[in-house]
TIVO-2410 file (N, C-alpha, C; in nm, 3 decimals):
# residues 98
REC num residu      c1      c2      c3 atome chaine
REC   1      M  -8.324  -9.313  -2.642     N      A
REC   1      M  -8.211  -9.342  -2.687    CA      A
REC   1      M  -8.195  -9.369  -2.855     C      A
REC   2      M  -8.278  -9.462  -2.881     N      A
REC   2      M  -8.272  -9.526  -2.977    CA      A
REC   2      M  -8.372  -9.461  -3.083     C      A
REC   3      E  -8.466  -9.373  -3.054     N      A
REC   3      E  -8.548  -9.304  -3.124    CA      A
REC   3      E  -8.462  -9.164  -3.173     C      A
REC   4      D  -8.362  -9.122  -3.088     N      A
REC   4      D  -8.289  -9.013  -3.126    CA      A
REC   4      D  -8.174  -9.085  -3.245     C      A
REC   5      A  -8.124  -9.202  -3.219     N      A
REC   5      A  -8.029  -9.263  -3.324    CA      A
REC   5      A  -8.115  -9.275  -3.463     C      A
REC   6      F  -8.233  -9.336  -3.451     N      A
REC   6      F  -8.324  -9.344  -3.575    CA      A
REC   6      F  -8.343  -9.200  -3.643     C      A
REC   7      I  -8.365  -9.086  -3.570     N      A
REC   7      I  -8.376  -8.954  -3.609    CA      A
REC   7      I  -8.236  -8.903  -3.684     C      A
REC   8      Y  -8.148  -8.926  -3.640     N      A
REC   8      Y  -8.007  -8.898  -3.698    CA      A
REC   8      Y  -7.987  -8.941  -3.805     C      A
REC   9      L  -8.007  -9.078  -3.812     N      A
REC   9      L  -7.989  -9.156  -3.928    CA      A
REC   9      L  -8.092  -9.097  -4.039     C      A
REC  10      G  -8.183  -9.072  -4.015     N      A
REC  10      G  -8.306  -9.024  -4.113    CA      A
REC  10      G  -8.259  -8.894  -4.154     C      A
REC  11      A  -8.206  -8.811  -4.084     N      A
REC  11      A  -8.141  -8.674  -4.112    CA      A
REC  11      A  -8.034  -8.680  -4.227     C      A
REC  12      A  -7.960  -8.784  -4.201     N      A
REC  12      A  -7.852  -8.802  -4.264    CA      A
REC  12      A  -7.888  -8.870  -4.407     C      A
REC  13      Y  -7.972  -8.959  -4.401     N      A
REC  13      Y  -8.017  -9.010  -4.544    CA      A
REC  13      Y  -8.068  -8.918  -4.636     C      A
REC  14      L  -8.168  -8.832  -4.569     N      A
REC  14      L  -8.235  -8.710  -4.638    CA      A
REC  14      L  -8.139  -8.634  -4.716     C      A
REC  15      C  -8.018  -8.613  -4.623     N      A
REC  15      C  -7.905  -8.513  -4.695    CA      A
REC  15      C  -7.824  -8.570  -4.777     C      A
REC  16      Q  -7.821  -8.706  -4.818     N      A
REC  16      Q  -7.709  -8.786  -4.894    CA      A
REC  16      Q  -7.701  -8.680  -5.016     C      A
REC  17      D  -7.795  -8.655  -5.090     N      A
REC  17      D  -7.779  -8.551  -5.231    CA      A
REC  17      D  -7.693  -8.443  -5.197     C      A
REC  18      A  -7.708  -8.386  -5.086     N      A
REC  18      A  -7.674  -8.257  -5.060    CA      A
REC  18      A  -7.531  -8.257  -5.002     C      A
REC  19      L  -7.489  -8.359  -4.919     N      A
REC  19      L  -7.366  -8.394  -4.866    CA      A
REC  19      L  -7.283  -8.496  -4.895     C      A
REC  20      G  -7.332  -8.591  -4.967     N      A
REC  20      G  -7.262  -8.710  -5.001    CA      A
REC  20      G  -7.316  -8.803  -4.893     C      A
REC  21      T  -7.252  -8.946  -4.900     N      A
REC  21      T  -7.276  -9.049  -4.820    CA      A
REC  21      T  -7.203  -9.061  -4.657     C      A
REC  22      S  -7.116  -8.998  -4.681     N      A
REC  22      S  -7.031  -8.998  -4.533    CA      A
REC  22      S  -7.108  -8.984  -4.425     C      A
REC  23      H  -7.185  -8.869  -4.400     N      A
REC  23      H  -7.261  -8.833  -4.297    CA      A
REC  23      H  -7.363  -8.978  -4.272     C      A
REC  24      Y  -7.412  -9.015  -4.361     N      A
REC  24      Y  -7.508  -9.120  -4.349    CA      A
REC  24      Y  -7.441  -9.250  -4.292     C      A
REC  25      Y  -7.346  -9.278  -4.354     N      A
REC  25      Y  -7.267  -9.403  -4.310    CA      A
REC  25      Y  -7.220  -9.384  -4.149     C      A
REC  26      A  -7.173  -9.259  -4.116     N      A
REC  26      A  -7.149  -9.218  -3.977    CA      A
REC  26      A  -7.258  -9.238  -3.870     C      A
REC  27      A  -7.374  -9.176  -3.927     N      A
REC  27      A  -7.501  -9.204  -3.849    CA      A
REC  27      A  -7.547  -9.353  -3.854     C      A
REC  28      R  -7.530  -9.415  -3.948     N      A
REC  28      R  -7.545  -9.579  -3.940    CA      A
REC  28      R  -7.460  -9.638  -3.813     C      A
REC  29      S  -7.328  -9.608  -3.832     N      A
REC  29      S  -7.238  -9.651  -3.728    CA      A
REC  29      S  -7.281  -9.621  -3.586     C      A
REC  30      A  -7.315  -9.509  -3.589     N      A
REC  30      A  -7.364  -9.436  -3.442    CA      A
REC  30      A  -7.498  -9.500  -3.414     C      A
REC  31      V  -7.607  -9.570  -3.495     N      A
REC  31      V  -7.712  -9.641  -3.461    CA      A
REC  31      V  -7.663  -9.761  -3.398     C      A
REC  32      E  -7.569  -9.835  -3.463     N      A
REC  32      E  -7.498  -9.972  -3.430    CA      A
REC  32      E  -7.458  -9.948  -3.265     C      A
REC  33      Q  -7.355  -9.840  -3.252     N      A
REC  33      Q  -7.312  -9.819  -3.129    CA      A
REC  33      Q  -7.412  -9.811  -3.020     C      A
REC  34      T  -7.508  -9.725  -3.076     N      A
REC  34      T  -7.601  -9.701  -2.955    CA      A
REC  34      T  -7.696  -9.815  -2.899     C      A
REC  35      A  -7.711  -9.909  -3.016     N      A
REC  35      A  -7.767 -10.053  -2.992    CA      A
REC  35      A  -7.686 -10.137  -2.903     C      A
REC  36      I  -7.547 -10.125  -2.922     N      A
REC  36      I  -7.484 -10.194  -2.825    CA      A
REC  36      I  -7.452 -10.141  -2.718     C      A
REC  37      L  -7.465 -10.004  -2.690     N      A
REC  37      L  -7.486  -9.951  -2.558    CA      A
REC  37      L  -7.598  -9.977  -2.492     C      A
REC  38      G  -7.688 -10.013  -2.532     N      A
REC  38      G  -7.834 -10.029  -2.499    CA      A
REC  38      G  -7.836 -10.179  -2.479     C      A
REC  39      G  -7.739 -10.265  -2.490     N      A
REC  39      G  -7.719 -10.380  -2.460    CA      A
REC  39      G  -7.733 -10.494  -2.551     C      A
REC  40      K  -7.745 -10.455  -2.679     N      A
REC  40      K  -7.750 -10.542  -2.801    CA      A
REC  40      K  -7.616 -10.600  -2.839     C      A
REC  41      S  -7.617 -10.739  -2.896     N      A
REC  41      S  -7.493 -10.763  -2.949    CA      A
REC  41      S  -7.460 -10.704  -3.066     C      A
REC  42      Q  -7.353 -10.740  -3.111     N      A
REC  42      Q  -7.313 -10.665  -3.248    CA      A
REC  42      Q  -7.387 -10.696  -3.375     C      A
REC  43      T  -7.427 -10.845  -3.359     N      A
REC  43      T  -7.476 -10.896  -3.472    CA      A
REC  43      T  -7.628 -10.832  -3.470     C      A
REC  44      D  -7.680 -10.818  -3.336     N      A
REC  44      D  -7.837 -10.746  -3.356    CA      A
REC  44      D  -7.837 -10.604  -3.394     C      A
REC  45      A  -7.722 -10.549  -3.354     N      A
REC  45      A  -7.680 -10.400  -3.365    CA      A
REC  45      A  -7.684 -10.371  -3.521     C      A
REC  46      V  -7.614 -10.461  -3.591     N      A
REC  46      V  -7.623 -10.436  -3.734    CA      A
REC  46      V  -7.768 -10.473  -3.798     C      A
REC  47      I  -7.813 -10.561  -3.742     N      A
REC  47      I  -7.956 -10.601  -3.800    CA      A
REC  47      I  -8.082 -10.471  -3.781     C      A
REC  48      I  -8.048 -10.422  -3.648     N      A
REC  48      I  -8.143 -10.284  -3.608    CA      A
REC  48      I  -8.102 -10.194  -3.709     C      A
REC  49      A  -7.958 -10.135  -3.736     N      A
REC  49      A  -7.924 -10.043  -3.824    CA      A
REC  49      A  -7.985 -10.061  -3.968     C      A
REC  50      D  -7.990 -10.194  -4.008     N      A
REC  50      D  -8.037 -10.255  -4.129    CA      A
REC  50      D  -8.206 -10.236  -4.140     C      A
REC  51      D  -8.257 -10.248  -4.016     N      A
REC  51      D  -8.410 -10.245  -4.032    CA      A
REC  51      D  -8.437 -10.084  -4.007     C      A
REC  52      F  -8.352 -10.007  -3.958     N      A
REC  52      F  -8.370  -9.855  -3.952    CA      A
REC  52      F  -8.383  -9.816  -4.102     C      A
REC  53      D  -8.275  -9.852  -4.152     N      A
REC  53      D  -8.242  -9.806  -4.284    CA      A
REC  53      D  -8.346  -9.841  -4.403     C      A
REC  54      K  -8.407  -9.953  -4.379     N      A
REC  54      K  -8.520  -9.993  -4.471    CA      A
REC  54      K  -8.620  -9.904  -4.450     C      A
REC  55      R  -8.668  -9.897  -4.312     N      A
REC  55      R  -8.785  -9.824  -4.267    CA      A
REC  55      R  -8.773  -9.678  -4.326     C      A
REC  56      I  -8.646  -9.601  -4.328     N      A
REC  56      I  -8.630  -9.473  -4.359    CA      A
REC  56      I  -8.622  -9.468  -4.516     C      A
REC  57      R  -8.582  -9.548  -4.583     N      A
REC  57      R  -8.581  -9.549  -4.727    CA      A
REC  57      R  -8.715  -9.589  -4.797     C      A
REC  58      R  -8.810  -9.662  -4.708     N      A
REC  58      R  -8.956  -9.679  -4.735    CA      A
REC  58      R  -9.045  -9.572  -4.723     C      A
REC  59      D  -9.011  -9.486  -4.605     N      A
REC  59      D  -9.114  -9.385  -4.554    CA      A
REC  59      D  -9.061  -9.247  -4.615     C      A
REC  60      H  -8.933  -9.223  -4.681     N      A
REC  60      H  -8.899  -9.084  -4.719    CA      A
REC  60      H  -8.836  -9.125  -4.837     C      A
REC  61      Q  -8.912  -9.112  -4.944     N      A
REC  61      Q  -8.860  -9.145  -5.102    CA      A
REC  61      Q  -8.770  -9.013  -5.126     C      A
REC  62      K  -8.806  -8.879  -5.092     N      A
REC  62      K  -8.747  -8.747  -5.151    CA      A
REC  62      K  -8.654  -8.690  -5.065     C      A
REC  63      K  -8.544  -8.691  -5.112     N      A
REC  63      K  -8.420  -8.633  -5.049    CA      A
REC  63      K  -8.407  -8.486  -5.049     C      A
REC  64      A  -8.338  -8.414  -4.994     N      A
REC  64      A  -8.315  -8.285  -4.986    CA      A
REC  64      A  -8.234  -8.238  -5.113     C      A
REC  65      P  -8.268  -8.155  -5.175     N      A
REC  65      P  -8.193  -8.106  -5.295    CA      A
REC  65      P  -8.017  -8.081  -5.275     C      A
REC  66      A  -7.941  -8.099  -5.370     N      A
REC  66      A  -7.791  -8.076  -5.345    CA      A
REC  66      A  -7.784  -7.939  -5.296     C      A
REC  67      E  -7.875  -7.825  -5.308     N      A
REC  67      E  -7.825  -7.699  -5.284    CA      A
REC  67      E  -7.865  -7.645  -5.128     C      A
REC  68      N  -7.908  -7.743  -5.084     N      A
REC  68      N  -7.937  -7.739  -4.942    CA      A
REC  68      N  -7.841  -7.766  -4.828     C      A
REC  69      D  -7.713  -7.774  -4.884     N      A
REC  69      D  -7.595  -7.830  -4.805    CA      A
REC  69      D  -7.581  -7.754  -4.657     C      A
REC  70      Q  -7.594  -7.651  -4.660     N      A
REC  70      Q  -7.554  -7.589  -4.483    CA      A
REC  70      Q  -7.707  -7.629  -4.438     C      A
REC  71      K  -7.810  -7.626  -4.480     N      A
REC  71      K  -7.935  -7.640  -4.396    CA      A
REC  71      K  -7.912  -7.806  -4.356     C      A
REC  72      C  -7.883  -7.862  -4.437     N      A
REC  72      C  -7.876  -8.034  -4.434    CA      A
REC  72      C  -7.755  -8.045  -4.289     C      A
REC  73      L  -7.631  -8.002  -4.307     N      A
REC  73      L  -7.547  -7.979  -4.243    CA      A
REC  73      L  -7.583  -7.989  -4.103     C      A
REC  74      D  -7.655  -7.846  -4.098     N      A
REC  74      D  -7.713  -7.804  -3.963    CA      A
REC  74      D  -7.814  -7.891  -3.889     C      A
REC  75      G  -7.900  -7.962  -3.987     N      A
REC  75      G  -7.995  -8.080  -3.938    CA      A
REC  75      G  -7.923  -8.190  -3.871     C      A
REC  76      I  -7.824  -8.217  -3.961     N      A
REC  76      I  -7.737  -8.358  -3.915    CA      A
REC  76      I  -7.654  -8.325  -3.782     C      A
REC  77      L  -7.599  -8.202  -3.746     N      A
REC  77      L  -7.547  -8.202  -3.619    CA      A
REC  77      L  -7.637  -8.140  -3.518     C      A
REC  78      V  -7.741  -8.104  -3.550     N      A
REC  78      V  -7.856  -8.107  -3.435    CA      A
REC  78      V  -7.890  -8.245  -3.372     C      A
REC  79      T  -7.919  -8.337  -3.480     N      A
REC  79      T  -7.967  -8.461  -3.433    CA      A
REC  79      T  -7.860  -8.543  -3.387     C      A
REC  80      Q  -7.741  -8.516  -3.420     N      A
REC  80      Q  -7.615  -8.596  -3.372    CA      A
REC  80      Q  -7.585  -8.547  -3.232     C      A
REC  81      T  -7.608  -8.419  -3.192     N      A
REC  81      T  -7.600  -8.385  -3.064    CA      A
REC  81      T  -7.700  -8.434  -2.971     C      A
REC  82      R  -7.821  -8.449  -3.011     N      A
REC  82      R  -7.958  -8.501  -2.932    CA      A
REC  82      R  -7.899  -8.640  -2.887     C      A
REC  83      L  -7.865  -8.718  -3.004     N      A
REC  83      L  -7.814  -8.845  -2.982    CA      A
REC  83      L  -7.699  -8.870  -2.881     C      A
REC  84      R  -7.591  -8.766  -2.897     N      A
REC  84      R  -7.494  -8.796  -2.796    CA      A
REC  84      R  -7.535  -8.762  -2.649     C      A
REC  85      V  -7.632  -8.656  -2.641     N      A
REC  85      V  -7.679  -8.637  -2.515    CA      A
REC  85      V  -7.766  -8.752  -2.441     C      A
REC  86      S  -7.867  -8.816  -2.553     N      A
REC  86      S  -7.907  -8.931  -2.490    CA      A
REC  86      S  -7.834  -9.038  -2.467     C      A
REC  87      Q  -7.730  -9.046  -2.521     N      A
REC  87      Q  -7.621  -9.153  -2.468    CA      A
REC  87      Q  -7.556  -9.138  -2.329     C      A
REC  88      A  -7.536  -9.014  -2.322     N      A
REC  88      A  -7.479  -8.962  -2.221    CA      A
REC  88      A  -7.560  -8.981  -2.093     C      A
REC  89      R  -7.716  -8.942  -2.104     N      A
REC  89      R  -7.806  -8.972  -2.011    CA      A
REC  89      R  -7.828  -9.105  -1.963     C      A
REC  90      F  -7.808  -9.192  -2.095     N      A
REC  90      F  -7.824  -9.340  -2.057    CA      A
REC  90      F  -7.709  -9.386  -1.981     C      A
REC  91      K  -7.570  -9.357  -1.998     N      A
REC  91      K  -7.457  -9.402  -1.946    CA      A
REC  91      K  -7.457  -9.351  -1.803     C      A
REC  92      Q  -7.505  -9.207  -1.787     N      A
REC  92      Q  -7.513  -9.186  -1.626    CA      A
REC  92      Q  -7.632  -9.240  -1.556     C      A
REC  93      A  -7.758  -9.285  -1.622     N      A
REC  93      A  -7.838  -9.356  -1.533    CA      A
REC  93      A  -7.794  -9.489  -1.515     C      A
REC  94      R  -7.722  -9.571  -1.613     N      A
REC  94      R  -7.661  -9.697  -1.603    CA      A
REC  94      R  -7.570  -9.717  -1.481     C      A
REC  95      D  -7.477  -9.614  -1.474     N      A
REC  95      D  -7.365  -9.602  -1.382    CA      A
REC  95      D  -7.407  -9.574  -1.245     C      A
REC  96      A  -7.515  -9.502  -1.223     N      A
REC  96      A  -7.588  -9.480  -1.117    CA      A
REC  96      A  -7.663  -9.579  -1.026     C      A
REC  97      D  -7.668  -9.706  -1.118     N      A
REC  97      D  -7.746  -9.812  -1.079    CA      A
REC  97      D  -7.637  -9.924  -1.024     C      A
REC  98      K  -7.521  -9.877  -1.029     N      A
REC  98      K  -7.421  -9.981  -1.023    CA      A
REC  98      K  -7.383  -9.963  -0.864     C      A
***
């Protein structure tokens, strides 16, 4: 689940020049929410999101050019959907254990 959150954040980061920062900040918020869902505190979730951000910025210097807006949006939506499915599977497994 956290890997899917990281990939979503990465896709949104790479597409900032094409789409602006709103998708990136939505993805960062989703990382925090995913960490909380996984049992982390709010404080830890913010730190995890920041660590993910630093890792992405370090490992991916080049962003998609502005003319790739539709390709970027498609990629973000695919990674966002994968994260939502991961979260749903996590919740389903967690609730089955109750």
